[in-house]
N, C-alpha and C positions, 0 to 999 in steps of 0.2 A: 374146284376151290379157286377163288380169285387170287391172282398174283398180288402180293403186297406192293403198294406204291413206294417208289424210292423217295427217301426223305432228304437226301443231300442234293445240292446243285452241281451240275457237270460243266466244266469250263469248255469253251469252244476251241477245238484243235483244227488246224488247217488240213492235216492228213486224215482223210475219212477212214482209211484202213485202220489207222491207229485208234481212231475214235470207236470203230466197230469192235475192235478187240477189247477196248475198255468196257463197252456195253456187254460183251460176252462175260467178262469177269463179274460185272454187276449182276447179270442174269444168273450166273453160277452161284453167287452168294445168296441170291434170292431163292434159288431152287432148293437150297438146303432146308428151307422152311416148309417145303411141300410134303405131302404125305408120301411115305415110301411105297405104298400100294399103287398110288396113282402113277408114280414114276416108273414102275415095272410094266405098266400097260402101254407105255409110249413106244413108238417105233424107234428103234435105235439106228435106222439108216440115216437120219438127218442129224447134222451137227447143230450146236447152238448158234454158230455163226450163220448157218443157212436160215435159221428161224427168225433172225432179226431183219426186218424189212429196211429198205433204203430210207423210208420216211423217218425211221427212228434215228438214223444218222443225222438227218437234217434238224430234227427237233427231239433230242433224247429225253428231255424232261417231260414233255407232253406224252410221249410213248410210254415212259416208265409209269406215269400216273394212270394209264388206261386199264391196267390189270390184265387178266386173262380174257380173250375174246369169248363171246357168248357161246359160239359153236364148240370151242375147246372145253368150256365148262360143262356143256351138255354131254360131250363124249365121255367125260369122266364118270358120269352117272351119279347115282345117290351114294353118299358117303356112308360107310359102315359105322355103326355105333361102336364106340370104344368104351370098354369097361374101365372106369377110372382106377380100379384096383389092379388091372393087368399090367405086366411090365411093358416098357416101351420097346418098340422094334429097334433092332440094331441099325445104326446109321452106317451106310456103306463106307468102307474104309477108303482113304485117299492115299494114293501111292505118290509120295513126294520124296525126291532124292535128298539125301543128307547134304547139308551145305558144303561139307568138305569134298563131296564127290561131284559137285557141280563145277563146270568150267565157265567162268565169267570172262567176257571180252576185256582186253587190256585197255585202260583209260589213258589217252595221250595227255601229257602234261600241258598246262596252259602256257602260252607264250607271254612273256612280260610285255606290258605296254610301255611305250616310251613317254618321256616328259612328265613323269610322276615323281614328286618330291615327298619324302617321308620325314616327319618331325621326330626329333630326338627327345623322347620323354624321360630320358634318364637324368637330364639336368633340370634344375629348378626353373620355374617360369619367371621371366624377368619382370621387375616391377615397372609399372607405367611411368614413363618419364614425365613428371608433372611440374616440377619446379622446386621452389623453396620449401624446406621443412619448417614446421612450427611445433616445437616440443612443448606440450602442455604440462607434462609431468614425466616422472621416471617410467610410467607405464603407458603413456599415450603420446602419439605423434600424428599431426595432421599435415598433409602435403597439398598445397594449392598451386595453381598456375603461377609461373614466375612473373608474368605480366599482370600487374594489378588491374589493368583495364578489362581483363577477362573476368575478374571477380572483384569489383570495387568495394564490396561490403566486407572485405577481409577482416579488419580489426573488430568491427561490431559483431560479426558472425562468431569469431573466436571467443569474445567475452561472453556472448550469450550461450554458446555451447558449453563453456566451462561451468557456468552456473547450473546447467541442466544435466550434465554428463553423469551417467551412472558410475562410470569408472572413477571419476573425480569425487563422487559423493561417498563411496565406500572406502574402507581401509585398504592400504597397500600391504598385502601379506605374501606376495610372490606366489600366489596360488594360480596356476595356469588354467585350471578348470573354471574357477570363479571368474577369471579375467575373460575367458572365451565367452561365457554367458553374458557378461556385461558388454563385451564387444558387439554382440549381436544386437543388444538393446541400443547401444550408441550408434550403430550403423543405421538402424531404423530412425533414430532421432535426427541424424544428419540428413537423411533423405527427406524427412518432414520439414526440417528447417530450410533446406534448399528450395523446396516448393513454396515455403513462405516468402522467400526472396525472388520467386518467379522462375526458378530453374527446374522446369518440369521434365526435362530430358537428362537431368544430371545422373551421373554414375558414380557410385562410391565403392572402391575396392578395399576389402578388409583383409589384413594379413597379420599373423601373430608370429613373432620370432623372438630371439634372444639378443639382448644388448648388454655389452660389458658394463657392469655396475660400478667399477672403480678399482683402483689399485689396492685399496685397503681390504676389499672383500674378494676381488678377483673371481666373482661368480656371475654366471649368465642369468639375467633376469628376463621374465616374459614381458614383452612389450607389444602393444597394439599399434598398428600403423594403418591410417585411413588415407588412401590416395583419392582425391576428389577431382572429377572431371565435371565442371559445372555445365558445360554446353551452353546453348544460347539462352539468354534471358527473355522470357515471354513478355509481351506487352498487353495492355488493355485494348480490346477491340471495340465493339459496339457498346454503348453505355445507355441503359434504360433506367430512368429515375421515376418511373410511374407517373403520377399526376402532379408532379412538382410545378408544371407550367400553369396549374390552376391558381398559383399564387399571384398571377397577373403582373402588376407593376414591380413586385418584389422578386419575380423569377430570376432576372439577370443577376441581382445581388446574391440570391441564394445559390444560384448555379456557380457563381464565382467562388463562393465559400467552399463548395465541394471541388477541391483542386485536383481532380483526376480527369484527364482527357485521353482520347483515343491515341495510342502510341506511347503512352507513359509506361514505365516498367511496372510489371504486374506484382506489386508488393502487397502482401496481405496486411502488414502493419499499417501501410498507408491507407488501405481501405477502411480499417477500423478507426484510424485517426480522423479521416475525412467524414465518415459517417457520424462520429461524435460532433465534429465541427458543424455539420449541417443541422443536426438535431439542436445544438446550442443556438445556431442562428435562427432557426424557426421559433424556438422558445423565447429568444430575446427580441424578436421583431413582430410580436403580436399574434402568435399562433399557439394558443394553449392546448388545442385539441389535435395537434399534428401527431402523426405516427409514421415510423419508418420500420418496415419489415426487414427481416434478415436478408442480407444480400446473397445472391447465388452467382456462380461462375460457370460458364460453359467453355471448357478449354478445348481449343482446336489445335491439335498437334501439327496439322499440315500448314496452317497459317502462323503457328507459334504465337497465338493470341488467346486471350480469354475474354469472352463477352460477358459483361456485367449487367445483372438485373437486380435493382434494389427498389421495390415499390415504396413510393413516398406519397403520403396523403396530407396536404397542408391543413385541411379542416377549417379554413376560414380565419380572417383576421379580426382581432377584438381589442377593445379598450377595457381598462379597469373600471369596475363599478363600485359597489359598496362592499365593506367587510362585515360579515355576519358572525355571530357567536351562538353556540348551542347552550351557553350558560351566562346569559346577559347580567344576571344579578351578581355573578362572581367576577366576570371580566367582560364588559360590554363591547359590542361591535364598535362603538364610538371610540372607546379607549384603544382598541386594537388598531383603528384607523390612525390614531395619534402616533402609535408606535411604528406603523408602516412608513416606508420611505417612498411611497407613491401616493398620488392624489387621484380621485375619480376623474376619468377622462384621459388619463395617461395611457399610452400604448402599452399593452400587456408585456411584461418581462418576467420570465420564469425566475431569474435570479432574485428579483425583488420579492416574489412570492416565497422563495426559500429563505430569504433574509428575514422576512416577517416570522417565519416558523422558528428560526434560531433565536430571534429576539423574545418570542413568547416563552421558549424553553429557558432562556437566560433569566427570566424573572424568578425562577425557582418555585413558582406557584402551581405549576402543572406537571403531571407525570408523563402524559402522552398528549400529542397534538397532531392532527392531520389537517391538510389543506386541500380543497377541491374547487377548481373553477366551475361555476354554474352559469350557463348561458341565460341571460335575461332578455337580450335583444339580439336577433340574428343579423348577420351582415346583409346589406341590401343596397342596391344602386351604387355599388362601388365604395360604400362607406363601411367602416369596421363595425362589428357588433359590440355588445357590452356583456361582460362576464363579471359576476360577483365572485368573491372569494369566501367560501364557506369554511369556517374554522370550527373544528370539533375538538374539544379539550376535556381532559379528565383531571380534576384538581388533585394536587399532591397533598401530603401532610404539611400543615402550615405552622405547627408549633415546634420550636427547637430549644433544647437546653444544651449549652456548650460550656466547656471549661478549658483552661490553659494554665500550665505551670512553667515558670521560667526562673532563671537565676543569672545574676550578673554581679561581678565584684563591685562593690560600692553601692549597689542597689539591694543586694540580698535576694531572698526568695520572693516570688510574687505569684499569687494564686488569683486567677481571674475567672469569673463565671457570669453567665447571662441567660436570660429567658426571653424569647421573642415570639410574637405572632406576626407572620409576614403579610397577612391580609385582614387585619382587624378592622381597618377602615377602607373598604373596597373603593376603587381598584388599587391594589398595590400600596395600601397604607399600612406600614409596619410600626409596631410598638415594641421597644426593647427596654428591658430593665437589666442593668449590669452592676457589678460590684468588683472591687479589688481589695484583697487582704494581703498585705505584704509587710516585709521587714521595715521598709521605709515609706510606704505609701498605702493609704486606705481611701476608697472612693465608693460613692453610690451615685448612680445617675439614671436618668430616664431619657430615652431618645425616640422621637417621632421621625419617620422617614417616608417620603413619598417618591417612589421610583417612577420614571417615565412621566414626569410631571408636565402635562400638556405638550410634551414633545419627546421624541426618542432620546434616550440616554441622559436626560436632564433629571437631576435629583434635588429635591428640597429636603433639608434636614434641620430639625430643631432639637438641640441637645441642652439639657439642664443637669448640672451635677454639683456635688459638694465633695471636697477632698481635703485630706491632711497629708502633708509631705514633711518628712524629717530627713534631710540630707546633711552631709558634713558641712555644706556651705550655709544652709539656712533652714529654717522651719517655717512652713506656710499653712494657713487655713484659708481655703478658697471656696467661694461660691461663684458659679459662672453660668451664663446663658449665651449660647452661640447659635446663630442661624446661618446656613450656607446654601447657596444655589450653585450646583457644580455639574461638570461633565468629566468624569474620571474613568480610568481604565479598570476593567474587571478581568478575572481569569478567563472568561469566555470572549470578551470583547476588549482586547488590548488596543487602545486608540493611539494614533500618532500625535494627536493633540488633546491634552486634558487641561481643564481650567476650573477655577472656583472663585467666587466672590462671597463675602459674608459680613455679618455684623457680630460684634462680640462685646458683652458687658461683663466686667469682672470686679468683684469685691474681694480683697485678699488682705489678711493680716499676717505680716511676716516678721521674723526675727533672725538676725545674723548671729553666728556662734563665735565665741572668742577662743583663744588658744587653749584654755582649760576645758573646752567643750561646753561652757555655760552659754546660755542664750541671753541676748540682750533684750532691751525693751521691744515690744511688738509695735510695728509701724503699719498703719492701715493705708491701702492704696485703692482708689476707685479708678478703673481704667475703662476706656472706650476705644474700640479698634475697628478698622475696616480691612480685614485681611484679604489679600488676593494671591492667587497662585496660577501658574501656567507651566506646562511641560511639553517638550517635544521628545518623542520616543520612536526610535527606529530599530529597537532590539526585537529579537524573535521570541522572547518569553518574559513574563512579568516577574516570576520568582527566580528563574535560573537562566538568564540570558547567556548566549554563546557568541553572538556577534551583534554589531550595531553600537549605537550611542544614545545617551539621554542627556537632555539639557533642561533644567528647570530653574524657575525664579520665584521667590516669595517677597511680597512687599506688603507691609502692614503699617499704615499711618496710625499712630496712637496718641491719645491724650491721657494724661495721668494727673490725679490730684491727690495730694497727701499733705497733711498738717497745714492746710490752708494755702499751699502752693500748687500751682498748676504748671505742667510741663507738656511740651509737644515734641515728639520724636518719630522717626521712621525706622522700623526694623526691616532689614533687607537681607536676603540670602540667595546665593547662586550656587547650584550644584551641577557638576558635569561628570559623566562616567563613560568609559569606552571599553568594549569587549572584543577580543580578537582570538579566533580559534587557531590552534596549531595542530593539524591532523584531527583525529577523532577523539583523542584522549586528553587534550589539554586546552584550557581557555585562560588567556592572560586578561586580567581585569584591572582597570585603574580608575581612581576617583579623585576629584578635587572639590573642595568647598570653600567659598569665601563669603563672609557675612560682616555686616556693619550696622551700627545704630547711631546715626548722626542726629543732632538736634537738641540734645539735653545732656547734662553732666551725669556721671554714673550714679551719684547719690539720689538723683530725681527719678531713677528707673528702679522699679521693684526688683528685688533679687531674682524672682521667678521669671522675669522678662529679660534678663541679661543673657549674655552669651557664655557658654561653657564648652569645654572639650574633655574627652576622656570617656572610656567605656566601650561597650560592645558595638555601637554604631558609630564610633568616633575613632579614638586612638586606643587600641586594645593594649592591655598591660597596665593601664593606669585606672584609678578609681573613677567611678561615674562622676562626671563633672569635676574631676580632680585636677585639671590642667588650667592654668591661668593665673592672673594676679591674685595675690593673697593679702588679707588685711594685716593689721599690726600683730594679730595673734597667730598668723600663719595659716589661716583657713582660706580656701578659695573664695574670692569675692566676686567672680564673674568679670566680664569686660564688655567693651563696645565694638570689638573687632575679632574676627576669627579666621584662621587659615588651617586647612587640613588637607593631607594627601594620604592615599592608600594605594598599595600595589600588591596583588596576590596572583598565584598560579593555581588554578583549579584543575587538579589532575585526577582523572578517572583510573581506578585500578580494576583488575580482573577479579577481585575478591567479592564474595557474596553475589555472584552472578553479575558483576559489574555495577552493583548498587553502592559500593563503597568508594569514596573519594578522599584524597589528601590535598590540603590547601596550605602551603607555606605563604606567609604574608609579612609585610612590613607597613607600619602606619607612622604618620608624623602629624603634629599639630601644635598650634600655639594660640593664645588668647591675649589681646592687648587692651590697655586702657584707652588708647586713642581710637577714633572711628575709622582709621585707615588700616586695612589688613596689612600685616607685615610678617617678619620671620624672627622676631625677638624671642629668645628663650624657647626655641622650638624643642619639643619633646618627641623622642622616637620610641616605638615599641615594635616588637617582632615576635613571631610565634608560628605555630602550626595548628591547623584545624582538621577536623574529620567531618565529612559529609556523608549522610545516608540518604540516597535518592529514592523518593517515594513517588507515587502517581500524582500527588498534589504539591510537590515541591521538596527541596532538600531539607533535612533536619541538620542543624548546625551545632557543632561543639568546637569552640576555639579556646586554646590555651596560649597566653602571651606573657612576655616579661618586659618591663621597661628597660630600655637600653641606657638612658641617662636619668635615672630616678633622682628625685629630691628626697629630703629627710622624711617626709610624710607619705611618700608613695609606697604602694604595696610591692612585694617581691614577685608576685605572679597574679595574673588575672584569668578567670574562667568565665565563659559566656555560652549560654545555651539558648537557641531560638529556632524558629521556622523560617526558612528562606536564606538566601545568601546575605552577606553583611551589607552589600550594596549592589 
């Protein structure tokens, strides 16, 4: 029977005798697997040690794998067949002494080596001496190097970490288990942030301990401390910007735009910023098909540098070609070219393409719009190519029905409604029919409006209306036709400069009221005017400004004919307002208005064209147009000069999710007979308002009282409207 091969490997020993003894033990253990009958036939004169050749000592693993020599296997002869049901032969017993009866040699103790120091682990490990502590909260402390030069991003880093910290985000409930889990997350956050700032070898030590909470509680609170060793700040190594050099003459300018050089600090934020700047520079200098793939960094810790690879493909330089439309019968390419702020042949600029898209959306005629540059002429011989701008639009719903309800002391209730079709006369030709039904005013009118009339943001309007007005001062029945050409601000395009010029023809029959409320004889006026308007606006919002100023002027030379007499005068008005924010919750707003009508006596001016003060947009607390000179019967007669002031504090509250505001205010105003504005008989009003801020502007409710009322003035005034009072 072959000897089983040994499965384990045997280590090499220098002492061959010891090695042979080990082989004897191995052979003994192997011999236990041999057949007992074969073992009895062997000669007992030789020991196992004698049977192991010297070659086995030199190479024990090879010898163990050879098995029984062929001659030994032949001597054993054929093996007897064993009945599987027969009992196994008894294994020869082994005579091993009991451990207690064996005598083991005494082991000499080891001699201690010299110059070995042992650490005392019974005491706490000392904290790393880092520098100054920055307490973020009762639960969180950061420790940075005391020398700011070792970590110059100290303040910015802390502000950024506070906004992202898990410990800062969740509630402070003195739960140590919760804090430990958050501390692990914040440690990972700190390590990521340090790499963002170029500290790839930074080490963050986290420890959690108790800090005295205060004399009033005298309890120990769990606190997390992060000791930060920034290490060296890595720098940019080699910089590969792909095919940027293909930009030719523009390469130097574009490369200067990408303000990262070898040796600069390896700041991830800087890389994101410069990639955006390079993309913008390509788009603004004639490269509509440029692409920039995601950057990659190969960080070399030995050099303490990161090699940057950011593949850039300029894609050729182009000029603007034509603007095309997918729905020319709805809005033609020619009209879109009128709206665009570029001309064919201009170097392509992505910002002008996006500006055209916003202008198309601002018309309100389309639901969606996409812009796509389309190459028509490829660049050649150093000259830019030509790219058309293909505009794809989906028309929106064009008909609108609108309504508005308002109330003002002196004016009463007013219900306004309108129907309009915004593209009845393409392109952008609107027709609107409107009406007013109110306590003091009734009106019916038709308006034609042509937006973007042969140029961007230019509007032609023709308005015809008939109205009746019944105020305390006068009663008027008027028919008017007004045409204006203007450039005004809208909610989407608030402009720093707005203006308008127009023509106005008015026929009005008016009667003044006496002290008993009775109307006098009706007087008919035929008026022609050329009204003009201009405004400078630096504010941040059209309906709810928080900072900046506005300055506007109105001038309207007018000729009036009544009862065979003709008069000439000029209606002028100057308005100025200023807005100043105090923190995030309060805006101080102030307003002044001066107006004058020189050139004709008051009697030659129709009552509806005179100057009045009082009401929601003027001096609150007084009746609408209730301030000014009065006739012999005590009713307001209007004047030729006006002075107004307003001051209010617009305070945001935390109520209704911050949508509710409180506005205390004070107004003042006066109207004079003379054409020079003054301060005679000035009236004061004060009150408080409520603002509900919506996505389209604030809803306004003001309640005011007159501070120096006259005998005919109301005790309180209430005003409801959309938008701030000024």
